[in-house]
C-alpha positions in Angstrom: -65.0 56.6 61.3 -67.2 59.0 63.8 -68.4 62.0 62.4 -67.8 65.3 63.9 -70.6 66.6 66.5 -71.4 70.0 65.2 -73.2 70.5 68.8 -70.2 69.7 71.0 -67.6 72.1 72.5 -64.4 72.6 70.5 -62.4 71.2 73.4 -63.8 69.0 76.4 -61.2 67.4 78.5 -62.1 65.2 81.8 -60.0 63.8 84.1 -56.8 64.4 82.1 -53.7 62.6 83.4 -50.2 62.4 82.0 -47.4 60.5 83.9 -43.9 60.0 83.2 -42.5 57.5 85.3 -43.0 59.1 89.0 -43.7 62.5 87.4 -46.9 63.6 87.1 -47.1 66.1 84.3 -50.8 66.6 84.0 -52.9 65.8 87.0 -56.6 65.4 86.7 -57.5 68.4 84.7 -61.1 69.2 83.7 -61.6 71.9 81.2 -64.2 73.2 78.4 -63.4 75.4 75.7 -66.5 76.9 74.3 -67.2 77.9 70.6 -65.8 81.4 70.0 -63.7 81.7 73.0 -60.3 83.0 73.2 -59.3 80.8 76.0 -56.1 81.3 78.2 -54.3 78.2 79.3 -52.1 79.7 82.0 -49.3 78.4 84.4 -45.8 78.8 85.6 -43.1 77.1 83.5 -43.2 73.3 83.8 -46.7 73.4 85.2 -48.2 70.9 82.4 -49.5 73.5 79.7 -47.6 72.1 76.8 -48.5 68.6 77.6 -51.9 69.2 78.0 -51.9 70.7 74.3 -49.9 67.9 73.1 -53.0 65.3 74.1 -55.4 67.8 72.8 -53.6 67.6 69.5 -53.3 63.7 69.7 -49.5 64.0 69.6 -49.4 61.7 72.8 -51.9 59.9 74.7 -53.1 60.4 78.0 -52.3 58.1 80.9 -55.9 58.6 82.1 -58.9 60.7 81.1 -60.4 61.7 77.9 -60.0 64.4 75.3 -62.7 65.3 72.8 -62.4 67.9 69.9 -65.8 68.8 68.4 -66.8 65.2 70.2 -64.1 63.2 69.0 -60.9 61.6 70.5 -58.0 62.9 68.7 -56.0 59.9 69.9 -58.0 57.5 67.9 -57.8 58.9 64.3 -56.0 61.8 62.9 -59.5 62.7 61.3 -60.5 63.7 64.7 -58.6 66.9 64.1 -60.4 68.0 61.3 -61.3 71.6 61.4 -58.3 71.8 63.9 -55.0 73.1 63.8 -51.8 74.8 65.8 -48.7 74.4 67.0 -46.6 73.1 70.3 -43.4 74.9 71.1 -41.9 77.2 68.1 -43.0 76.2 64.5 -40.3 74.8 62.4 -39.8 75.3 58.6 -36.9 74.7 56.2 -34.6 77.4 56.8 -33.1 77.6 53.3 -36.4 78.0 51.5 -38.6 81.1 51.3 -42.0 81.3 53.3 -44.0 80.9 50.2 -42.4 77.6 49.3 -42.5 76.4 52.8 -46.2 76.9 53.0 -46.6 75.5 49.4 -44.7 72.2 50.7 -47.1 72.1 53.7 -50.2 72.5 51.6 -49.1 69.6 49.3 -49.0 67.5 52.2 -52.3 68.6 53.5 -54.2 68.5 50.6 -57.8 69.1 50.4 -57.1 72.5 48.0 -54.9 73.9 50.7 -52.5 75.3 48.0 -55.2 77.5 47.2 -55.0 79.2 50.3 -51.3 80.1 50.5 -51.5 83.6 49.3 -54.2 84.5 51.4 -52.9 83.1 54.7 -49.7 85.0 53.8 -51.9 88.1 53.7 -53.4 87.4 56.9 -50.6 87.1 58.8 -49.0 90.2 57.0 -46.1 88.3 55.2 -46.9 88.6 51.7 -43.9 91.3 51.2 -41.6 89.0 52.9 -43.0 85.7 51.2 -40.0 85.5 48.9 -37.4 85.8 51.6 -35.6 82.7 53.3 -37.1 81.7 56.5 -33.4 81.3 57.8 -33.5 85.2 57.7 -36.8 85.9 59.6 -37.1 87.3 63.1 -38.9 85.2 65.6 -42.0 87.2 65.4 -42.0 86.4 61.6 -41.6 82.7 62.0 -44.3 82.6 64.7 -46.5 84.3 62.4 -45.3 81.8 59.4 -46.4 79.3 61.7 -50.0 80.5 62.3 -50.3 80.9 58.3 -49.3 77.3 58.2 -52.0 76.5 60.5 -54.9 78.5 58.7 -54.0 76.3 55.5 -56.2 73.8 57.1 -59.1 76.0 57.6 -59.5 75.7 61.1 -62.5 76.3 63.3 -60.1 75.8 66.4 -56.6 77.2 66.6 -54.2 75.9 69.5 -51.1 78.0 70.2 -48.5 77.0 72.5 -46.7 80.4 73.9 -47.2 82.6 70.6 -45.7 85.5 72.1 -42.8 84.2 73.8 -39.4 85.8 72.8 -41.2 88.6 70.8 -40.1 92.1 71.1 -43.1 94.8 72.1 -43.8 95.2 68.3 -44.0 91.6 67.8 -46.2 91.0 70.7 -48.4 93.8 69.5 -48.6 92.2 66.1 -49.3 89.0 67.5 -52.1 90.2 69.7 -53.8 92.1 66.7 -53.4 88.8 64.5 -55.2 86.6 67.1 -57.8 89.2 67.7 -58.8 89.2 64.1 -59.0 85.7 63.9 -61.3 85.5 66.7 -63.6 88.1 65.4 -63.8 86.1 62.4 -65.3 83.5 64.6 -62.3 81.0 65.0 -62.0 79.7 68.6 -58.5 80.1 69.9 -56.8 78.2 72.7 -53.5 79.7 73.7 -51.0 78.7 76.3 -49.1 81.4 77.9 -47.1 82.9 81.0 -47.6 86.5 79.6 -50.2 87.6 81.7 -50.5 91.1 80.0 -51.2 89.5 76.6 -53.9 86.9 78.0 -55.6 89.8 79.9 -55.9 91.9 76.8 -57.3 88.8 74.5 -58.8 86.2 76.6 -62.6 85.9 77.9 -62.1 82.6 79.5 -58.8 81.2 81.2 -57.7 78.0 83.0 -55.0 78.3 85.5 -52.8 75.1 86.3 -50.2 74.7 89.0 -48.0 71.6 89.1 -50.4 70.0 86.6 -53.1 70.5 88.5 -56.1 73.0 87.9 -56.8 75.8 90.3 -59.2 77.8 88.3 -61.3 77.4 84.9 -63.9 79.6 83.9 -64.7 83.4 82.9 -61.9 85.9 83.7 -64.6 88.4 84.6 -65.8 86.0 87.2 -62.3 85.2 88.7 -62.1 89.1 89.2 -65.6 89.2 90.7 -64.7 86.6 93.2 -61.6 88.3 94.0 -63.6 91.3 95.0 -62.4 94.8 94.7 -59.8 96.5 96.9 -60.0 99.9 97.9 -57.6 102.9 98.2 -58.1 105.4 101.0 -56.6 108.5 101.8 -57.7 110.9 104.6 -56.7 114.0 106.7 -56.2 111.6 109.5 -55.3 108.1 108.4 -54.6 106.6 111.9 -58.1 107.8 113.1 -59.4 106.3 109.7 -57.7 102.9 110.3 -59.5 103.0 113.8 -62.9 103.5 112.2 -62.2 100.8 109.3 -61.5 98.3 112.2 -64.9 98.8 113.8 -67.1 99.1 110.8 -69.3 96.4 109.4 -68.8 95.2 105.8 -64.9 96.3 105.9 -62.0 93.9 106.3 -58.1 94.0 105.9 -57.5 97.7 106.3 -54.2 98.3 106.5 -51.4 100.6 105.0 -49.9 99.5 102.0 -46.2 99.8 100.7 -46.6 103.3 99.5 -48.5 104.4 102.9 -52.1 104.5 101.3 -54.6 102.5 103.3 -56.0 99.4 101.3 -59.0 97.6 102.4 -61.5 95.3 101.1 -65.4 96.1 101.4 -68.3 93.8 100.9 -70.4 96.1 98.4 -71.3 99.7 97.8 -73.8 99.8 101.0 -70.4 99.1 103.2 -68.6 101.7 101.2 -71.1 104.4 101.8 -71.5 103.6 105.2 -67.6 103.8 105.7 -67.7 107.3 104.1 -70.2 108.4 106.6 -68.3 107.1 109.5 -65.1 108.5 108.5 -66.7 112.1 107.9 -68.3 111.9 111.4 -65.0 111.0 113.0 -63.3 114.1 111.3 -61.3 111.8 109.0 -62.0 113.8 106.0 -61.6 111.6 102.6 -58.9 112.6 100.0 -59.2 109.4 98.4 -61.5 106.5 98.2 -61.1 104.6 94.8 -61.9 101.1 93.9 -58.8 99.0 92.5 -59.8 95.7 90.4 -57.1 92.9 90.8 -55.2 92.6 87.5 -54.9 89.0 86.1 -51.1 88.9 87.3 -52.4 89.5 90.8 -55.0 86.8 90.4 -52.5 84.5 88.9 -50.0 84.8 91.8 -52.5 84.3 94.5 -53.7 81.3 92.8 -50.5 79.7 92.1 -47.7 80.9 94.6 -50.7 81.4 97.5 -51.8 77.6 97.0 -48.2 76.5 97.3 -47.5 78.5 100.4 -50.7 77.1 101.8 -49.7 73.5 101.0 -46.3 74.1 102.4 
């Protein structure tokens, strides 16, 4: 039995491929999840996110490539998943039993003193006051939180969650976001797949974006924004003249009126913006607004997924 490598990343995937006949669900994916990450695994529906998580949890074997969880292969032995927990798709429970009893049954199966953590995990996910209620009467958000409670029985260092906020109402999303943030603040590494970009934008420090099973970006969310650069909104007393100035100005590109009639442009840094300001003033097109606008995760996601698809077409 291979011992866990305490110096290894929580997740390290190289050349991961999964085929079902002629369908390539996951296509040569490389990614690394570092300790302490809240790592967002993003992609359109059908992009291969859930299949990838199944391979990370050892539920299915890859066609090619490797998965290492804390340095060990989850496909070789279940012991490789020591310190790892999570759920793929919706968690399942006995609906005719209450939440506490469901957790006690899971704790008995898991062993290792997990039964002593039932009350603690119920409190962590804020279900103590509903622990005596049958799970069949739980809301979708409550069942999702009970799924996380079940995962926490394993005292995980790494938590993998598949679409944990899907189907939740705004209050449920808020509660799920707060719960994941608390777990991360306590030192847990979290990997979550999602297509809810606002949630990921607020929670994650690093992301991987996949399209049709293939990786199109992996790294720091802040780096992705910096690489995209800032756009600027420009309003002046004479926008026609301002557009002419922009067209001839070094370091200024893609100046055009947006859907709301305001000029949008890209600039190569602060010096280019300062030079544009002087040029506009000198031309008589006085500035009413010149403000940066950083791309949202939603903007970047669609550019990488739909843009790549359009370029390949």
